[in-house]
C-alpha positions in Angstrom: 55.5 -34.5 53.1 58.4 -34.2 55.2 58.5 -32.9 58.9 59.6 -29.7 57.8 57.1 -28.9 55.8 53.8 -30.5 57.3 55.0 -28.1 60.6 55.1 -24.1 60.2 57.7 -22.6 61.8 57.6 -21.0 65.2 56.5 -17.4 65.5 57.7 -17.2 69.2 61.6 -17.1 68.1 62.1 -13.9 66.5 65.0 -14.5 63.7 67.5 -11.6 64.7 70.6 -13.6 64.5 71.4 -11.8 67.9 71.6 -13.7 71.7 69.4 -13.8 73.8 71.0 -12.5 77.0 71.6 -8.8 74.6 68.5 -8.6 73.7 67.1 -8.7 77.5 69.7 -6.3 78.6 68.2 -4.0 76.2 66.1 -1.7 78.4 68.7 -1.3 81.2 71.3 -0.2 79.2 68.8 3.0 77.6 67.9 3.7 81.2 71.5 4.1 81.9 71.4 6.4 79.2 69.5 8.4 80.5 70.6 8.6 84.0 73.7 9.1 82.3 72.6 12.1 80.4 70.7 13.3 83.4 73.7 13.2 85.6 75.6 15.1 82.9 72.6 18.0 82.8 72.9 18.2 86.3 76.8 18.6 86.1 76.1 21.3 83.0 73.4 23.1 85.3 75.7 23.1 89.0 78.8 24.4 86.7 76.7 26.6 84.8 75.7 28.1 88.5 78.7 27.6 90.1 80.5 30.4 86.9 77.8 32.7 87.1 78.3 32.8 90.9 82.1 33.2 89.8 81.5 35.9 87.5 79.0 37.7 89.8 81.8 37.7 92.3 84.6 39.0 89.7 81.8 41.6 88.9 81.9 42.9 92.7 85.1 42.2 93.5 86.1 44.8 89.9 83.7 47.0 91.0 84.6 47.0 94.6 88.7 47.6 92.9 87.4 50.3 90.8 85.6 52.5 93.6 88.8 51.4 95.6 91.6 52.6 92.7 88.8 56.0 91.9 89.0 56.8 96.1 93.0 56.1 95.6 93.3 58.4 92.8 91.2 60.7 94.3 93.7 60.4 97.5 95.9 60.4 95.1 95.4 63.8 94.1 94.8 65.3 97.4 98.2 64.7 98.2 99.9 65.3 95.2 97.9 69.1 96.1 99.2 68.9 99.3 102.6 68.3 98.1 103.1 71.2 95.7 101.8 73.4 98.4 104.2 72.1 100.6 106.8 72.7 98.1 105.9 75.9 97.6 106.2 76.6 101.4 109.0 75.1 101.6 110.2 76.9 98.5 109.4 79.9 100.2 110.9 79.3 103.2 114.4 78.6 101.3 113.9 82.0 99.9 113.7 83.6 103.1 116.4 81.4 104.6 118.6 82.3 101.2 117.7 85.7 102.4 118.5 85.6 106.4 122.1 83.8 104.8 123.0 86.8 102.5 121.9 89.1 105.7 124.2 87.1 108.0 126.6 87.5 105.5 126.5 90.4 105.2 126.3 91.0 108.7 129.6 89.1 108.8 131.6 91.4 106.5 130.3 94.5 108.2 131.2 92.8 111.8 134.5 92.0 110.0 135.2 95.2 108.5 134.3 96.8 111.9 136.9 94.9 113.7 139.7 95.2 110.9 138.4 99.3 111.4 139.0 98.9 115.8 142.3 97.1 114.8 144.0 100.4 112.7 146.0 103.1 114.2 144.2 106.3 115.4 145.9 107.9 112.0 144.9 105.2 109.6 140.9 105.5 111.5 141.3 109.0 110.5 142.2 108.0 106.8 139.6 106.1 106.3 137.2 108.3 107.9 137.7 111.2 105.6 137.7 109.3 102.6 134.5 108.0 103.4 133.0 111.7 104.5 134.7 112.8 101.1 133.0 110.1 99.0 129.9 110.5 100.7 130.1 114.3 100.3 130.8 113.8 96.3 127.4 111.5 96.3 125.7 114.6 97.9 127.0 116.8 95.6 126.1 114.8 92.4 122.8 114.3 93.7 121.7 117.8 94.7 123.9 119.7 91.6 125.9 122.1 94.1 129.3 121.9 95.0 128.5 123.4 98.7 128.7 119.7 100.3 132.3 119.1 98.5 133.4 122.2 100.5 131.8 121.6 103.9 133.8 117.9 103.6 136.7 119.6 102.7 137.1 122.4 104.7 135.8 119.8 108.1 139.1 117.0 106.9 141.3 120.6 106.7 140.2 120.8 110.5 140.5 117.1 111.6 144.3 117.3 110.4 144.8 120.5 112.0 143.7 118.6 115.1 146.0 115.2 114.5 149.2 117.5 113.2 150.6 114.8 111.9 153.5 115.8 110.2 153.2 112.8 107.2 149.6 114.0 106.1 150.9 117.2 105.0 150.7 116.4 101.3 146.6 115.4 102.1 146.6 119.2 103.6 148.1 120.7 100.8 145.6 118.5 98.4 142.9 119.5 99.9 143.4 123.0 99.8 144.3 123.0 96.0 141.1 121.2 95.7 139.2 123.5 97.6 140.7 126.3 95.1 140.0 124.5 92.4 136.1 124.3 93.7 135.5 127.7 94.1 136.9 128.4 90.5 135.1 126.6 89.0 131.2 127.5 87.8 128.6 125.4 89.0 124.9 125.2 87.3 122.2 126.9 88.9 119.8 123.8 88.7 116.6 125.6 90.7 116.7 128.5 88.4 117.6 126.3 85.3 113.8 124.4 86.4 112.0 127.5 86.7 113.0 128.3 83.2 112.1 125.0 82.0 108.5 125.6 83.9 108.0 128.9 82.9 108.5 127.6 78.9 106.4 124.9 78.9 103.6 126.9 80.8 104.1 129.3 77.8 103.6 126.6 75.0 100.3 126.6 74.4 100.4 130.3 74.4 102.7 130.1 71.3 101.5 131.0 67.8 102.5 128.4 64.7 103.7 129.4 61.6 100.5 128.6 59.4 97.9 130.1 62.3 95.5 132.7 60.8 96.1 136.3 61.8 93.6 138.4 63.6 92.2 140.6 61.6 90.9 143.7 62.8 87.0 143.1 63.8 84.0 143.9 61.9 83.1 147.1 62.9 79.4 147.8 62.9 77.5 150.6 61.2 78.0 153.7 63.7 74.9 155.8 64.0 74.7 158.8 62.4 76.4 161.9 64.5 74.1 164.2 67.0 74.6 167.1 64.2 73.8 164.7 61.3 70.5 163.7 62.8 69.6 167.1 63.3 70.7 168.0 59.9 68.5 165.4 58.7 65.5 166.6 60.1 65.4 169.7 58.8 65.5 168.3 55.4 62.7 166.4 53.3 61.6 162.5 54.3 62.7 161.3 51.2 66.4 162.6 51.2 66.7 161.0 54.9 65.8 157.7 53.7 67.9 157.8 50.9 70.7 158.6 52.9 70.1 156.1 55.6 69.5 153.7 52.7 72.9 154.6 51.3 75.2 154.2 54.8 73.3 151.1 55.3 74.8 149.6 51.8 78.0 151.5 52.4 78.6 149.6 56.5 77.7 146.2 54.8 79.8 146.4 51.6 82.4 147.6 54.1 82.4 144.6 56.2 82.1 141.9 52.8 85.5 143.7 51.7 86.7 143.2 55.5 85.5 139.3 55.2 87.3 139.1 52.2 90.5 140.2 53.2 90.6 138.0 55.7 90.0 135.2 53.5 93.7 135.6 51.4 96.1 135.7 53.4 100.3 136.2 51.7 102.8 135.1 53.9 106.5 133.5 53.9 106.8 130.5 55.5 110.2 128.9 55.5 109.3 125.1 56.2 107.2 123.5 54.2 106.1 121.3 57.4 104.6 124.3 59.3 102.5 125.7 56.1 101.4 121.6 55.9 100.1 121.2 59.3 97.1 120.3 59.9 94.9 122.6 62.4 93.8 119.3 64.5 97.5 118.3 64.7 98.7 121.6 66.6 97.3 120.3 70.0 99.8 117.4 69.5 102.5 119.2 68.3 102.4 121.5 71.8 102.0 118.5 73.4 105.5 116.9 71.8 107.0 120.2 72.6 105.8 120.0 76.5 107.3 116.1 76.8 110.7 117.4 75.1 111.0 120.3 78.0 109.8 118.0 80.7 112.5 115.4 79.5 115.0 118.1 79.3 113.9 118.7 83.6 114.0 115.2 83.8 117.5 114.8 82.6 118.5 117.9 84.4 117.2 116.3 87.9 119.2 112.7 86.9 122.4 115.2 86.4 121.9 113.9 82.6 123.3 116.6 80.9 123.5 115.2 77.3 120.6 113.8 77.3 119.0 117.1 78.5 120.9 119.5 75.7 119.8 117.0 73.3 116.2 117.7 74.3 116.3 121.4 75.0 117.6 121.1 71.1 115.1 119.1 69.9 113.1 121.8 71.6 114.5 125.0 69.9 114.3 123.4 66.3 110.9 122.7 66.9 110.2 126.4 68.3 111.6 127.7 64.6 110.3 125.0 62.4 106.6 125.2 63.3 105.9 128.4 65.5 105.9 132.0 64.5 109.6 133.2 64.9 108.0 136.7 64.4 105.6 136.5 67.2 107.0 138.4 70.8 106.2 135.3 72.5 108.1 132.6 70.5 111.3 135.1 70.2 111.0 135.4 73.8 110.7 131.9 74.8 113.6 130.8 71.7 116.1 133.3 74.2 115.2 131.3 77.2 115.9 128.2 75.3 119.5 129.7 74.1 119.9 130.6 78.0 119.2 127.4 79.5 121.4 125.8 77.2 124.0 128.4 77.5 124.2 127.5 81.5 124.1 124.0 81.0 127.6 124.0 79.1 129.1 124.1 82.7 126.9 122.2 84.7 129.8 119.1 85.5 130.7 119.0 89.3 134.4 119.6 89.9 135.9 115.7 91.5 137.9 115.2 94.2 140.5 113.1 92.4 143.8 115.2 93.4 142.4 114.6 97.3 141.5 110.7 97.2 144.9 110.3 95.6 146.7 111.6 98.4 144.4 109.7 101.0 145.3 106.4 98.8 149.0 107.1 99.2 148.6 108.1 102.8 146.3 105.0 104.0 149.1 102.9 101.5 151.5 104.4 104.3 153.8 105.7 101.8 
């Protein structure tokens, strides 16, 4: 046997094929890896803690900023409300300042006119004063419906011209005289009298009978008691005859009452307007109120010098009176006559104007 066969191989050295230095460094490398993994885990925990702390700080910062933004929003709303109130206050003050400015401008204009009037001569002042007085009198005449303010102003102007004794104002005096004669010859409406007549018409509307109203027939007469001689005679006759006479009289009274009631149920009359015949009883109230409104509108038109409007309302009231009311009744005829009088008196309600005098004043003011 050879030496290799006589001696078995030694088991002390492994047959891995690796060097001995590598096998000896294995446990140290494992510890290093464990240490590295531990360090990485510790670093991860530290970083996680830092990130968590940073996230908490960010949340606190967001909460703080949200609180600040809410407070700023509330403050901004408060400031906006204050700004709106200040704007309204400024607008009111601006309007007040504009009013004061307009008043100051008006006062300045008035002062300029006053200075111009002071710089005029005596005759020019007289002409201007007369024109102002006449125009004011014309306005008063339009408001009152009377020619007395015009006559008073013309007479006052004539007296002032006589005291001035200026020859170049003689055409103005002649114009004033002609206007005075023309106003005296003009017939002016008596407005207070017309107002009284319209008030009387308005009060009497409720008493006017309608065209389709039922006539008030004779009242049912009760059965009169037998006269004294008849009672005395009945006392002398037998009781059965007396009872028959009383029963007969009682039946006759009942038949007479039924006859009168039957007459009241049927009425034959002539109504020229179908609308008046078809007017319902509950519409009579509104018809009377509409007639009152027409008369009141005419009264207001007369007071406001709107003669055309007043005439239109009176014509409409006359048409309603003739259409829906009984024209044969005495009250309706009286109201119609009163309406005609008011309409005829309103035809000359236009007040005269001072055109000739005002033209003469304009000529005198121009210096011609």
